The first five atom37 places (N, CA, C, CB, O) and aatype in JSON, in Angstrom:
{
  "aatype": [12, 11, 1, 10, 1, 14, 1, 13, 15, 15, 10, 14, 15, 13, 7, 10, 13, 4, 15, 15, 16, 10, 9, 13, 15, 19, 13, 13, 9, 7, 10, 9, 10, 16, 10, 5, 13, 15, 14, 15, 5, 7, 9, 1, 19, 8, 10, 0, 1, 0, 19, 14, 15, 10, 10, 10, 19, 6, 14, 10, 19, 0, 1, 9, 7, 13, 15, 7, 1, 3, 10, 5, 14, 3, 10, 8, 10, 3, 15, 11, 19, 19, 15, 17, 6, 2, 10, 18, 15, 0, 10, 5, 6, 15, 10, 11, 10, 1, 14, 3, 17, 19, 19, 18, 19, 6, 0, 3, 14, 3, 19, 3, 17, 5, 1, 19, 15, 3, 19, 12, 3, 12, 9, 1, 2, 0, 1, 0, 5, 19, 19, 10, 10, 16, 16, 14, 9, 1, 3, 6, 14, 10],
  "atom_mask": [
    [1, 1, 1, 1, 1],
    [1, 1, 1, 1, 1],
    [1, 1, 1, 1, 1],
    [1, 1, 1, 1, 1],
    [1, 1, 1, 1, 1],
    [1, 1, 1, 1, 1],
    [1, 1, 1, 1, 1],
    [1, 1, 1, 1, 1],
    [1, 1, 1, 1, 1],
    [1, 1, 1, 1, 1],
    [1, 1, 1, 1, 1],
    [1, 1, 1, 1, 1],
    [1, 1, 1, 1, 1],
    [1, 1, 1, 1, 1],
    [1, 1, 1, 0, 1],
    [1, 1, 1, 1, 1],
    [1, 1, 1, 1, 1],
    [1, 1, 1, 1, 1],
    [1, 1, 1, 1, 1],
    [1, 1, 1, 1, 1],
    [1, 1, 1, 1, 1],
    [1, 1, 1, 1, 1],
    [1, 1, 1, 1, 1],
    [1, 1, 1, 1, 1],
    [1, 1, 1, 1, 1],
    [1, 1, 1, 1, 1],
    [1, 1, 1, 1, 1],
    [1, 1, 1, 1, 1],
    [1, 1, 1, 1, 1],
    [1, 1, 1, 0, 1],
    [1, 1, 1, 1, 1],
    [1, 1, 1, 1, 1],
    [1, 1, 1, 1, 1],
    [1, 1, 1, 1, 1],
    [1, 1, 1, 1, 1],
    [1, 1, 1, 1, 1],
    [1, 1, 1, 1, 1],
    [1, 1, 1, 1, 1],
    [1, 1, 1, 1, 1],
    [1, 1, 1, 1, 1],
    [1, 1, 1, 1, 1],
    [1, 1, 1, 0, 1],
    [1, 1, 1, 1, 1],
    [1, 1, 1, 1, 1],
    [1, 1, 1, 1, 1],
    [1, 1, 1, 1, 1],
    [1, 1, 1, 1, 1],
    [1, 1, 1, 1, 1],
    [1, 1, 1, 1, 1],
    [1, 1, 1, 1, 1],
    [1, 1, 1, 1, 1],
    [1, 1, 1, 1, 1],
    [1, 1, 1, 1, 1],
    [1, 1, 1, 1, 1],
    [1, 1, 1, 1, 1],
    [1, 1, 1, 1, 1],
    [1, 1, 1, 1, 1],
    [1, 1, 1, 1, 1],
    [1, 1, 1, 1, 1],
    [1, 1, 1, 1, 1],
    [1, 1, 1, 1, 1],
    [1, 1, 1, 1, 1],
    [1, 1, 1, 1, 1],
    [1, 1, 1, 1, 1],
    [1, 1, 1, 0, 1],
    [1, 1, 1, 1, 1],
    [1, 1, 1, 1, 1],
    [1, 1, 1, 0, 1],
    [1, 1, 1, 1, 1],
    [1, 1, 1, 1, 1],
    [1, 1, 1, 1, 1],
    [1, 1, 1, 1, 1],
    [1, 1, 1, 1, 1],
    [1, 1, 1, 1, 1],
    [1, 1, 1, 1, 1],
    [1, 1, 1, 1, 1],
    [1, 1, 1, 1, 1],
    [1, 1, 1, 1, 1],
    [1, 1, 1, 1, 1],
    [1, 1, 1, 1, 1],
    [1, 1, 1, 1, 1],
    [1, 1, 1, 1, 1],
    [1, 1, 1, 1, 1],
    [1, 1, 1, 1, 1],
    [1, 1, 1, 1, 1],
    [1, 1, 1, 1, 1],
    [1, 1, 1, 1, 1],
    [1, 1, 1, 1, 1],
    [1, 1, 1, 1, 1],
    [1, 1, 1, 1, 1],
    [1, 1, 1, 1, 1],
    [1, 1, 1, 1, 1],
    [1, 1, 1, 1, 1],
    [1, 1, 1, 1, 1],
    [1, 1, 1, 1, 1],
    [1, 1, 1, 1, 1],
    [1, 1, 1, 1, 1],
    [1, 1, 1, 1, 1],
    [1, 1, 1, 1, 1],
    [1, 1, 1, 1, 1],
    [1, 1, 1, 1, 1],
    [1, 1, 1, 1, 1],
    [1, 1, 1, 1, 1],
    [1, 1, 1, 1, 1],
    [1, 1, 1, 1, 1],
    [1, 1, 1, 1, 1],
    [1, 1, 1, 1, 1],
    [1, 1, 1, 1, 1],
    [1, 1, 1, 1, 1],
    [1, 1, 1, 1, 1],
    [1, 1, 1, 1, 1],
    [1, 1, 1, 1, 1],
    [1, 1, 1, 1, 1],
    [1, 1, 1, 1, 1],
    [1, 1, 1, 1, 1],
    [1, 1, 1, 1, 1],
    [1, 1, 1, 1, 1],
    [1, 1, 1, 1, 1],
    [1, 1, 1, 1, 1],
    [1, 1, 1, 1, 1],
    [1, 1, 1, 1, 1],
    [1, 1, 1, 1, 1],
    [1, 1, 1, 1, 1],
    [1, 1, 1, 1, 1],
    [1, 1, 1, 1, 1],
    [1, 1, 1, 1, 1],
    [1, 1, 1, 1, 1],
    [1, 1, 1, 1, 1],
    [1, 1, 1, 1, 1],
    [1, 1, 1, 1, 1],
    [1, 1, 1, 1, 1],
    [1, 1, 1, 1, 1],
    [1, 1, 1, 1, 1],
    [1, 1, 1, 1, 1],
    [1, 1, 1, 1, 1],
    [1, 1, 1, 1, 1],
    [1, 1, 1, 1, 1],
    [1, 1, 1, 1, 1],
    [1, 1, 1, 1, 1],
    [1, 1, 1, 1, 1],
    [1, 1, 1, 1, 1],
    [1, 1, 1, 1, 1]
  ],
  "atom_positions": [
    [[-41.32, -160.39, 178.57], [-40.72, -160.9, 177.18], [-39.55, -159.46, 177.04], [-42.22, -161.06, 175.61], [-39.81, -158.27, 177.27]],
    [[-38.42, -159.99, 176.66], [-37.39, -158.89, 176.35], [-37.74, -157.87, 175.1], [-35.99, -159.64, 176.02], [-38.57, -158.12, 174.23]],
    [[-37.17, -157.01, 175.15], [-37.79, -156.27, 173.72], [-36.58, -155.95, 173.03], [-38.76, -154.78, 173.9], [-35.69, -155.55, 173.78]],
    [[-36.3, -156.01, 171.82], [-35.53, -156.24, 170.59], [-34.74, -155.27, 170.16], [-36.27, -156.52, 169.58], [-35.38, -154.63, 169.32]],
    [[-33.85, -154.92, 170.28], [-33.33, -153.15, 169.87], [-33.27, -153.83, 168.44], [-31.42, -152.21, 170.68], [-33.1, -155.04, 168.24]],
    [[-33.51, -152.51, 167.11], [-33.33, -152.07, 166.07], [-31.54, -152.93, 165.32], [-33.47, -150.35, 166.45], [-30.51, -152.83, 165.98]],
    [[-31.56, -153.35, 164.54], [-30.17, -153.91, 163.97], [-29.11, -152.9, 164.28], [-30.19, -154.17, 162.33], [-28.17, -153.11, 165.04]],
    [[-29.36, -151.68, 163.55], [-28.81, -150.64, 163.0], [-29.35, -149.82, 163.38], [-28.71, -150.54, 161.9], [-30.13, -149.11, 162.75]],
    [[-28.97, -149.72, 164.73], [-30.22, -147.94, 165.2], [-29.16, -146.91, 165.32], [-31.35, -147.88, 167.24], [-29.45, -145.74, 165.58]],
    [[-27.37, -147.5, 165.07], [-26.19, -146.1, 165.11], [-25.12, -146.86, 164.36], [-25.51, -145.43, 166.92], [-24.86, -148.0, 163.99]],
    [[-24.62, -145.59, 164.33], [-22.83, -146.33, 163.72], [-21.72, -146.35, 165.1], [-21.81, -144.91, 162.17], [-21.67, -145.4, 165.87]],
    [[-21.12, -147.23, 165.22], [-20.13, -146.96, 166.3], [-19.16, -145.25, 166.06], [-18.96, -148.49, 166.21], [-18.85, -144.77, 164.97]],
    [[-18.89, -144.65, 167.42], [-18.08, -143.58, 166.82], [-16.74, -143.77, 165.74], [-17.61, -142.9, 167.99], [-16.32, -142.99, 164.88]],
    [[-16.18, -145.33, 166.19], [-14.83, -144.96, 165.33], [-15.09, -145.33, 163.66], [-13.38, -146.01, 165.97], [-14.28, -144.96, 162.81]],
    [[-16.64, -146.31, 163.23], [-16.6, -146.06, 162.02], [-17.09, -144.49, 161.44], [0.0, 0.0, 0.0], [-16.67, -143.84, 160.48]],
    [[-17.91, -144.26, 162.21], [-17.8, -142.59, 161.48], [-17.33, -141.44, 161.46], [-18.46, -142.07, 161.47], [-17.85, -140.47, 160.91]],
    [[-16.05, -141.47, 162.23], [-14.91, -141.27, 161.98], [-14.08, -141.13, 160.77], [-14.59, -141.93, 162.5], [-13.6, -140.2, 160.11]],
    [[-14.09, -142.34, 160.72], [-12.9, -143.72, 159.99], [-14.14, -143.43, 157.99], [-13.3, -146.58, 161.45], [-13.56, -143.65, 156.92]],
    [[-15.38, -143.05, 158.0], [-16.37, -142.78, 156.99], [-15.77, -141.21, 156.92], [-18.18, -143.08, 157.46], [-15.29, -140.86, 155.84]],
    [[-15.77, -140.4, 157.87], [-15.97, -139.07, 157.41], [-15.07, -138.73, 156.9], [-16.25, -138.19, 158.16], [-15.06, -138.09, 155.85]],
    [[-13.94, -139.14, 157.65], [-12.31, -138.77, 157.28], [-11.91, -139.4, 155.74], [-11.14, -139.59, 158.58], [-11.07, -138.79, 155.09]],
    [[-12.34, -140.22, 155.35], [-12.21, -140.96, 154.41], [-12.86, -139.84, 152.93], [-13.03, -142.45, 154.87], [-12.11, -139.53, 152.01]],
    [[-14.1, -139.45, 152.99], [-15.06, -138.89, 152.05], [-14.38, -137.58, 152.33], [-16.78, -139.08, 152.31], [-14.35, -136.79, 151.4]],
    [[-13.87, -137.24, 153.41], [-13.3, -135.3, 153.1], [-11.61, -135.99, 152.32], [-12.89, -133.77, 155.49], [-11.13, -135.47, 151.33]],
    [[-11.0, -137.12, 152.98], [-9.97, -136.98, 152.13], [-9.96, -136.92, 150.51], [-9.28, -137.92, 152.49], [-9.24, -136.33, 149.7]],
    [[-11.15, -137.84, 150.39], [-11.03, -137.93, 148.97], [-11.74, -136.84, 147.96], [-11.55, -139.23, 148.67], [-11.75, -136.9, 146.73]],
    [[-12.13, -136.16, 148.52], [-12.9, -134.72, 147.88], [-11.57, -133.64, 148.09], [-14.63, -134.09, 149.0], [-11.31, -133.14, 146.99]],
    [[-10.69, -133.15, 149.16], [-9.71, -133.05, 148.88], [-8.73, -132.91, 147.43], [-9.63, -133.74, 149.5], [-8.44, -132.07, 146.58]],
    [[-8.42, -134.53, 147.83], [-7.16, -134.7, 146.98], [-7.85, -134.6, 145.37], [-6.29, -136.38, 147.36], [-7.19, -134.18, 144.42]],
    [[-9.39, -135.09, 145.24], [-10.06, -134.6, 144.04], [-9.68, -133.4, 143.68], [0.0, 0.0, 0.0], [-9.38, -133.2, 142.5]],
    [[-9.62, -132.47, 144.53], [-9.74, -130.66, 144.85], [-8.12, -130.45, 143.83], [-9.55, -129.98, 147.32], [-7.92, -129.94, 142.72]],
    [[-7.6, -130.81, 144.39], [-6.19, -130.55, 144.32], [-5.72, -131.28, 143.04], [-5.43, -131.05, 145.64], [-4.77, -130.62, 142.6]],
    [[-5.95, -132.31, 142.27], [-6.22, -132.99, 141.41], [-6.37, -131.9, 140.22], [-7.32, -133.86, 141.8], [-5.83, -131.55, 139.17]],
    [[-7.45, -131.61, 141.07], [-8.24, -131.36, 139.66], [-7.47, -129.69, 139.16], [-10.4, -131.25, 140.02], [-7.05, -129.42, 138.03]],
    [[-7.47, -128.66, 140.54], [-6.71, -127.69, 139.76], [-5.34, -127.54, 139.79], [-7.1, -126.58, 140.0], [-4.78, -126.45, 139.63]],
    [[-4.54, -129.03, 140.07], [-2.98, -129.22, 139.42], [-3.41, -129.4, 137.62], [-1.99, -131.03, 140.24], [-2.74, -128.79, 136.78]],
    [[-4.22, -130.01, 137.33], [-4.33, -130.15, 135.96], [-5.2, -130.13, 134.7], [-4.03, -130.85, 135.93], [-5.38, -130.75, 133.66]],
    [[-5.82, -128.64, 135.66], [-6.71, -127.98, 134.49], [-6.41, -127.21, 133.59], [-7.55, -127.36, 134.82], [-5.92, -126.17, 134.01]],
    [[-6.56, -127.31, 131.99], [-5.87, -126.82, 131.03], [-5.75, -124.85, 131.03], [-6.66, -127.53, 129.73], [-6.41, -124.07, 131.71]],
    [[-5.11, -124.67, 130.42], [-4.6, -123.23, 130.95], [-5.68, -122.67, 130.14], [-2.88, -122.62, 130.61], [-6.18, -123.42, 129.3]],
    [[-6.25, -121.15, 130.28], [-7.15, -120.53, 129.49], [-6.19, -119.14, 129.49], [-8.82, -120.48, 130.13], [-5.93, -118.38, 130.42]],
    [[-5.74, -119.09, 128.02], [-5.51, -117.9, 127.78], [-5.17, -117.82, 126.05], [0.0, 0.0, 0.0], [-5.93, -118.41, 125.29]],
    [[-3.94, -117.03, 125.48], [-4.05, -117.15, 123.86], [-2.97, -117.87, 123.75], [-4.02, -115.79, 122.88], [-1.95, -117.86, 124.44]],
    [[-3.37, -118.79, 122.42], [-2.88, -119.97, 121.75], [-1.74, -118.67, 120.89], [-4.32, -121.15, 120.68], [-2.46, -117.82, 120.35]],
    [[-0.41, -118.41, 120.7], [0.32, -117.81, 119.9], [1.63, -118.93, 119.14], [0.82, -116.59, 120.78], [2.36, -119.61, 119.86]],
    [[1.71, -118.95, 117.83], [3.18, -119.37, 117.81], [4.5, -118.44, 117.41], [3.19, -120.43, 116.89], [4.38, -117.91, 116.3]],
    [[5.17, -118.29, 117.79], [6.6, -117.41, 117.55], [7.52, -117.65, 116.65], [7.41, -117.41, 118.58], [7.6, -118.86, 116.43]],
    [[8.1, -117.13, 116.15], [8.56, -117.24, 114.9], [9.89, -116.28, 114.27], [7.37, -117.03, 114.2], [9.58, -115.56, 113.33]],
    [[11.12, -116.25, 114.67], [12.5, -115.44, 114.52], [12.23, -114.4, 113.0], [14.06, -116.8, 114.3], [12.28, -113.18, 113.12]],
    [[12.0, -114.94, 111.85], [11.61, -114.42, 110.8], [10.31, -114.89, 109.86], [12.68, -114.46, 110.22], [9.99, -116.08, 109.76]],
    [[9.49, -113.67, 109.08], [8.45, -114.51, 108.29], [9.31, -115.78, 106.8], [7.25, -113.0, 107.46], [10.16, -115.47, 105.96]],
    [[8.84, -116.74, 106.94], [9.24, -117.66, 106.07], [9.11, -117.08, 104.48], [8.38, -118.93, 106.37], [8.15, -116.5, 103.98]],
    [[10.31, -117.39, 103.91], [10.9, -117.0, 102.52], [10.06, -117.58, 101.46], [12.38, -117.5, 102.32], [9.47, -116.94, 100.58]],
    [[10.08, -118.84, 101.63], [9.73, -119.84, 100.62], [8.31, -120.27, 100.14], [10.28, -120.91, 101.05], [8.01, -121.18, 99.36]],
    [[7.41, -119.29, 100.88], [5.63, -119.1, 100.25], [5.48, -118.31, 99.22], [4.53, -118.4, 101.26], [5.91, -117.19, 98.92]],
    [[4.54, -119.34, 98.55], [3.96, -118.54, 97.27], [3.27, -117.34, 97.41], [3.04, -119.31, 96.54], [3.3, -116.38, 96.64]],
    [[2.68, -117.46, 98.38], [1.95, -115.9, 98.65], [2.94, -115.4, 99.51], [0.31, -115.8, 99.45], [3.7, -116.08, 100.19]],
    [[2.89, -113.97, 99.43], [3.45, -113.0, 100.46], [2.71, -112.99, 102.13], [3.23, -111.47, 99.72], [1.49, -112.78, 102.17]],
    [[3.32, -113.18, 103.21], [2.89, -113.4, 104.48], [1.9, -112.01, 104.86], [4.26, -113.65, 105.46], [2.07, -110.83, 104.52]],
    [[1.29, -112.37, 105.34], [0.37, -111.12, 105.96], [0.74, -110.48, 107.19], [-1.01, -111.55, 106.26], [0.31, -110.95, 108.24]],
    [[1.7, -109.17, 107.2], [2.45, -108.81, 108.45], [1.58, -107.9, 108.92], [3.91, -108.25, 108.33], [1.3, -107.01, 108.13]],
    [[0.98, -107.86, 110.17], [0.39, -106.47, 111.15], [1.74, -105.5, 112.28], [-1.04, -107.37, 112.53], [2.03, -105.72, 113.46]],
    [[2.18, -104.68, 111.54], [2.87, -103.86, 112.21], [2.8, -102.79, 113.16], [3.25, -103.56, 111.62], [2.36, -101.75, 112.68]],
    [[3.19, -102.73, 114.69], [2.54, -101.97, 115.59], [3.74, -101.59, 115.45], [1.8, -102.32, 116.86], [4.75, -102.28, 115.32]],
    [[3.58, -99.93, 115.5], [5.42, -99.0, 115.77], [4.7, -97.43, 116.6], [0.0, 0.0, 0.0], [3.74, -96.68, 116.48]],
    [[5.81, -97.59, 117.36], [5.71, -96.88, 118.93], [5.7, -95.3, 118.18], [7.4, -97.29, 120.31], [6.56, -94.89, 117.4]],
    [[4.87, -94.8, 118.51], [4.14, -93.15, 117.86], [4.88, -92.1, 119.08], [1.75, -93.02, 117.99], [5.07, -90.9, 118.84]],
    [[5.32, -92.87, 120.61], [5.19, -92.0, 121.33], [4.7, -92.05, 122.44], [0.0, 0.0, 0.0], [3.58, -92.55, 122.41]],
    [[5.19, -91.62, 123.9], [3.87, -92.11, 125.03], [3.03, -91.39, 125.11], [4.07, -92.3, 126.42], [3.17, -90.17, 124.99]],
    [[1.79, -92.09, 125.38], [0.36, -91.4, 125.73], [0.14, -91.55, 124.28], [0.23, -89.66, 126.51], [-0.93, -90.96, 124.31]],
    [[0.29, -91.9, 122.86], [0.11, -91.64, 121.81], [-0.35, -92.92, 121.63], [1.06, -91.07, 121.11], [-0.17, -93.85, 122.41]],
    [[-1.12, -92.97, 120.29], [-2.13, -94.35, 119.79], [-0.28, -95.13, 118.97], [-4.13, -93.69, 117.99], [0.63, -94.3, 118.9]],
    [[-0.11, -95.86, 118.72], [0.83, -96.33, 118.35], [0.67, -96.51, 116.67], [1.02, -97.46, 119.19], [-0.51, -96.47, 116.33]],
    [[1.63, -96.71, 115.52], [1.0, -96.93, 114.52], [0.66, -97.72, 113.84], [1.2, -96.59, 114.07], [1.58, -98.54, 113.8]],
    [[-0.51, -98.19, 112.93], [-0.63, -99.64, 112.38], [-0.67, -100.32, 111.41], [-1.27, -100.04, 112.58], [-1.73, -100.94, 111.37]],
    [[-0.06, -100.51, 110.62], [0.24, -101.03, 109.57], [-0.23, -102.45, 108.77], [1.3, -101.0, 109.8], [-0.18, -103.53, 109.37]],
    [[-0.55, -102.4, 107.74], [-1.01, -104.35, 107.54], [-0.5, -104.25, 106.45], [-2.79, -105.16, 107.46], [-1.11, -103.33, 105.91]],
    [[0.71, -104.85, 105.35], [0.95, -105.27, 104.31], [1.52, -103.84, 104.56], [-0.03, -105.89, 103.24], [0.77, -103.13, 103.89]],
    [[2.51, -102.97, 105.22], [2.95, -101.79, 104.3], [1.93, -100.69, 104.23], [3.2, -102.28, 102.82], [2.29, -99.59, 103.82]],
    [[0.94, -100.84, 104.53], [-0.19, -100.11, 103.86], [-0.46, -99.53, 105.58], [-1.65, -101.24, 102.82], [-0.46, -100.32, 106.53]],
    [[-0.67, -98.02, 105.74], [-1.16, -97.94, 107.41], [-2.83, -98.44, 107.16], [-1.0, -95.93, 108.29], [-3.65, -98.72, 106.28]],
    [[-2.69, -98.35, 108.14], [-4.38, -98.66, 108.42], [-4.58, -98.43, 109.79], [-4.94, -100.29, 108.1], [-3.86, -98.83, 110.7]],
    [[-6.01, -97.5, 109.92], [-6.5, -97.18, 111.14], [-6.87, -98.17, 112.06], [-7.45, -96.47, 110.99], [-6.72, -99.33, 111.7]],
    [[-7.57, -97.81, 113.83], [-7.13, -99.01, 114.35], [-8.65, -99.24, 114.32], [-6.14, -99.12, 115.79], [-9.04, -100.21, 114.96]],
    [[-9.34, -98.69, 113.85], [-11.09, -98.45, 113.7], [-11.38, -99.59, 112.55], [-11.67, -96.55, 113.05], [-12.2, -100.48, 112.77]],
    [[-10.57, -99.49, 111.18], [-10.56, -100.23, 110.09], [-10.15, -101.28, 109.97], [-10.16, -99.82, 109.36], [-10.71, -102.0, 109.13]],
    [[-8.63, -102.02, 111.02], [-8.26, -103.15, 110.91], [-9.28, -104.3, 110.68], [-7.58, -103.28, 111.88], [-9.0, -105.24, 109.93]],
    [[-10.28, -104.22, 111.23], [-10.64, -105.76, 111.64], [-11.61, -105.71, 109.8], [-11.95, -106.03, 113.75], [-11.75, -106.86, 109.37]],
    [[-12.13, -104.75, 108.97], [-12.14, -104.99, 107.24], [-11.11, -104.81, 107.02], [-12.92, -104.17, 106.22], [-10.81, -105.97, 106.74]],
    [[-10.15, -104.23, 106.9], [-8.91, -104.29, 106.22], [-8.62, -106.29, 106.41], [-7.55, -102.99, 107.16], [-8.89, -107.13, 105.56]],
    [[-8.13, -106.49, 107.54], [-7.89, -107.65, 107.97], [-9.07, -108.99, 107.02], [-8.1, -107.41, 109.7], [-8.62, -110.08, 106.66]],
    [[-10.15, -108.69, 106.84], [-11.0, -109.38, 106.13], [-11.2, -109.3, 104.85], [-11.92, -109.28, 106.54], [-12.03, -110.1, 104.4]],
    [[-10.56, -108.38, 103.91], [-10.11, -107.66, 102.8], [-8.68, -108.74, 102.73], [-9.91, -105.76, 103.1], [-8.82, -109.78, 102.08]],
    [[-7.71, -108.54, 103.21], [-6.52, -108.84, 102.94], [-6.72, -110.52, 103.32], [-5.4, -107.86, 103.79], [-5.54, -110.71, 103.57]],
    [[-7.02, -111.16, 103.42], [-7.57, -112.76, 104.04], [-8.45, -113.22, 102.88], [-8.66, -112.74, 105.69], [-8.79, -114.41, 102.88]],
    [[-8.81, -112.51, 101.99], [-10.19, -112.35, 101.78], [-9.35, -114.24, 100.48], [-11.08, -110.09, 100.93], [-9.52, -115.46, 100.41]],
    [[-8.66, -113.33, 99.93], [-7.92, -114.33, 98.97], [-7.32, -115.6, 99.01], [-7.09, -113.86, 98.6], [-7.35, -116.6, 98.3]],
    [[-6.53, -115.09, 100.49], [-5.36, -116.28, 101.06], [-5.78, -117.79, 101.22], [-4.85, -115.9, 102.61], [-6.83, -118.18, 101.72]],
    [[-4.74, -118.56, 100.7], [-5.24, -119.81, 100.73], [-4.81, -120.3, 102.62], [-4.39, -120.82, 99.27], [-5.51, -121.08, 103.27]],
    [[-4.2, -119.98, 102.89], [-4.14, -120.12, 104.67], [-3.56, -119.05, 105.27], [-3.26, -121.34, 105.28], [-2.45, -118.56, 105.11]],
    [[-4.92, -118.58, 106.35], [-5.06, -117.33, 107.17], [-4.24, -117.18, 108.36], [-6.38, -117.18, 107.61], [-4.77, -117.56, 109.4]],
    [[-2.95, -116.67, 108.45], [-1.6, -116.54, 109.22], [-1.57, -115.01, 109.41], [-0.17, -117.16, 108.36], [-1.15, -114.53, 108.36]],
    [[-1.8, -114.21, 110.17], [-0.74, -113.47, 110.17], [0.04, -113.74, 110.78], [-0.83, -112.52, 110.34], [0.02, -114.82, 111.36]],
    [[1.14, -112.79, 110.93], [2.25, -112.35, 111.83], [1.96, -110.79, 111.98], [3.81, -112.68, 111.18], [1.39, -109.97, 111.27]],
    [[2.77, -110.71, 113.57], [2.28, -109.32, 114.19], [3.58, -109.21, 114.69], [0.94, -109.2, 115.35], [4.24, -110.06, 115.28]],
    [[3.87, -108.05, 114.4], [5.44, -107.39, 114.61], [5.09, -106.28, 115.43], [6.34, -106.81, 113.15], [4.28, -105.47, 114.98]],
    [[5.68, -106.1, 116.81], [5.52, -104.8, 117.36], [7.54, -103.67, 117.97], [4.24, -105.38, 118.98], [8.65, -104.12, 118.21]],
    [[7.29, -103.0, 117.97], [8.15, -102.22, 118.69], [7.86, -102.72, 119.92], [8.03, -100.78, 118.55], [6.75, -103.03, 120.35]],
    [[9.36, -102.81, 120.69], [9.47, -102.91, 121.93], [9.26, -101.92, 123.06], [10.44, -103.28, 121.98], [9.66, -102.3, 124.16]],
    [[8.72, -100.75, 122.98], [8.09, -99.56, 123.36], [6.36, -99.71, 123.76], [8.35, -98.58, 122.1], [5.62, -99.25, 124.63]],
    [[6.23, -100.63, 122.54], [4.46, -100.02, 122.32], [4.03, -100.71, 123.71], [3.29, -100.8, 120.58], [4.97, -101.33, 124.2]],
    [[2.96, -100.74, 124.39], [1.95, -101.45, 125.33], [2.04, -102.96, 125.11], [0.4, -100.95, 125.05], [2.11, -103.34, 123.94]],
    [[2.04, -103.77, 125.96], [1.5, -104.93, 125.96], [-0.25, -105.3, 125.36], [1.73, -105.21, 127.35], [-0.68, -106.27, 124.74]],
    [[-1.07, -103.83, 125.96], [-2.5, -103.9, 125.44], [-2.87, -103.82, 124.15], [-3.19, -103.03, 125.93], [-3.7, -104.6, 123.7]],
    [[-2.34, -102.92, 123.43], [-2.41, -102.71, 122.45], [-1.88, -104.04, 121.42], [-1.85, -101.53, 122.47], [-2.71, -104.29, 120.55]],
    [[-0.64, -104.92, 121.39], [-0.29, -106.04, 121.12], [-1.71, -106.65, 120.89], [0.62, -106.62, 122.15], [-2.24, -106.76, 119.79]],
    [[-2.45, -107.18, 122.57], [-3.07, -107.98, 122.3], [-4.7, -107.31, 121.71], [-2.93, -108.83, 123.47], [-5.58, -108.05, 121.27]],
    [[-4.82, -105.86, 121.8], [-6.1, -105.65, 121.21], [-5.64, -106.46, 119.63], [-6.61, -103.75, 121.19], [-6.35, -107.43, 119.36]],
    [[-4.34, -106.07, 118.44], [-4.57, -106.55, 117.61], [-4.7, -107.65, 117.33], [-4.19, -106.26, 117.18], [-5.39, -108.0, 116.37]],
    [[-3.72, -108.89, 118.5], [-4.31, -110.05, 118.83], [-5.99, -110.56, 118.5], [-4.07, -109.98, 120.16], [-6.62, -111.2, 117.65]],
    [[-6.16, -110.02, 119.44], [-8.06, -110.46, 119.36], [-8.45, -110.14, 118.11], [-9.28, -109.52, 120.45], [-8.8, -111.13, 117.48]],
    [[-8.55, -108.73, 117.27], [-8.82, -108.64, 116.0], [-8.49, -109.31, 115.54], [-8.64, -107.91, 115.42], [-9.45, -109.67, 114.85]],
    [[-7.37, -110.18, 115.23], [-6.93, -110.91, 114.24], [-7.96, -112.51, 114.14], [-5.24, -111.09, 114.58], [-8.61, -113.04, 113.24]],
    [[-7.64, -112.86, 115.63], [-8.52, -113.93, 116.29], [-10.2, -113.54, 115.59], [-8.4, -113.74, 118.28], [-11.04, -114.2, 114.97]],
    [[-10.13, -112.66, 115.91], [-12.15, -112.37, 115.89], [-12.27, -112.34, 114.17], [-12.96, -110.19, 116.83], [-13.47, -112.37, 113.93]],
    [[-11.7, -112.3, 113.22], [-11.59, -112.5, 112.14], [-10.96, -114.09, 111.74], [-10.92, -111.39, 111.78], [-10.97, -114.43, 110.56]],
    [[-10.53, -114.85, 112.59], [-10.7, -116.08, 112.66], [-9.18, -116.45, 111.51], [-12.44, -116.53, 112.18], [-9.19, -116.93, 110.38]],
    [[-8.35, -116.13, 112.11], [-7.24, -116.53, 111.6], [-5.86, -116.49, 112.66], [-7.12, -115.68, 110.4], [-5.88, -115.97, 113.77]],
    [[-4.69, -117.15, 112.06], [-3.99, -117.63, 113.32], [-3.34, -116.55, 113.44], [-3.11, -118.91, 113.34], [-3.4, -115.63, 112.63]],
    [[-2.67, -116.54, 114.45], [-1.68, -115.29, 115.17], [-0.16, -116.22, 115.19], [-2.34, -114.7, 117.2], [0.03, -117.42, 115.34]],
    [[0.5, -115.41, 115.03], [1.98, -115.64, 114.76], [2.89, -114.2, 114.88], [2.12, -116.31, 113.17], [3.14, -113.3, 114.07]],
    [[3.33, -114.49, 116.59], [4.59, -112.83, 116.62], [5.66, -113.57, 116.57], [4.77, -111.53, 118.25], [5.93, -114.75, 116.76]],
    [[6.13, -112.75, 116.33], [7.61, -111.95, 115.51], [8.43, -111.25, 116.03], [7.42, -111.04, 114.55], [8.56, -110.03, 116.02]],
    [[9.44, -112.58, 116.84], [10.5, -112.44, 117.9], [11.86, -111.24, 117.01], [11.2, -114.4, 118.34], [12.08, -111.43, 115.82]],
    [[12.69, -109.99, 117.86], [13.41, -109.73, 116.91], [14.84, -110.58, 117.98], [13.36, -107.88, 116.35], [14.92, -110.89, 119.17]],
    [[15.79, -110.69, 116.8], [16.91, -110.98, 117.98], [17.53, -109.98, 118.8], [18.03, -111.55, 117.45], [17.65, -108.8, 118.47]],
    [[17.97, -110.55, 120.04], [18.76, -109.45, 120.89], [19.86, -108.94, 120.31], [19.25, -109.92, 122.15], [20.69, -109.71, 119.82]],
    [[20.03, -107.6, 120.27], [21.32, -107.29, 120.11], [22.07, -106.84, 121.19], [21.4, -106.48, 119.22], [21.64, -106.36, 122.24]],
    [[23.87, -107.15, 120.64], [25.13, -107.33, 121.73], [25.16, -106.11, 121.48], [26.57, -108.29, 121.58], [25.56, -105.54, 120.46]],
    [[24.58, -105.53, 122.77], [25.31, -103.97, 122.79], [26.72, -104.53, 123.23], [24.55, -102.6, 124.1], [27.13, -105.58, 123.73]],
    [[27.35, -103.18, 122.73], [29.33, -103.37, 122.99], [29.04, -101.98, 124.27], [30.96, -102.73, 120.88], [28.16, -101.14, 124.49]],
    [[30.35, -102.37, 124.83], [30.79, -102.36, 126.31], [31.36, -101.04, 126.39], [31.87, -103.53, 126.77], [31.83, -100.64, 127.45]]
  ]
}
């Protein structure tokens, strides 16, 4: 009597090659698409050229002034000098009675970006929206 071979004992080599190639191709295409269309991870900010003047409540402006190289910059909140340690509590106090919690941030061009980022983080931790004020570029005479 003749012994029968099991039906699907092994895949043919061509089928094995094509299936593994297809699986790896789909994986790498999916990986590329995932990395290409991933949402950005950063700080969401708004830029404004000037503080809007048609508001009923005066806007809250945090100003960071350059004090000199290797010195801590001056910090003003609504034109009042605030220490860096008391900025968070001063923000909470100023935002308490406002209808919209928006803080405009203005910094001298010579201030380190890290200081501006620290102020933005404190504003965001106080659950307020950050708007960066930009200054117009002055035309230099020749």
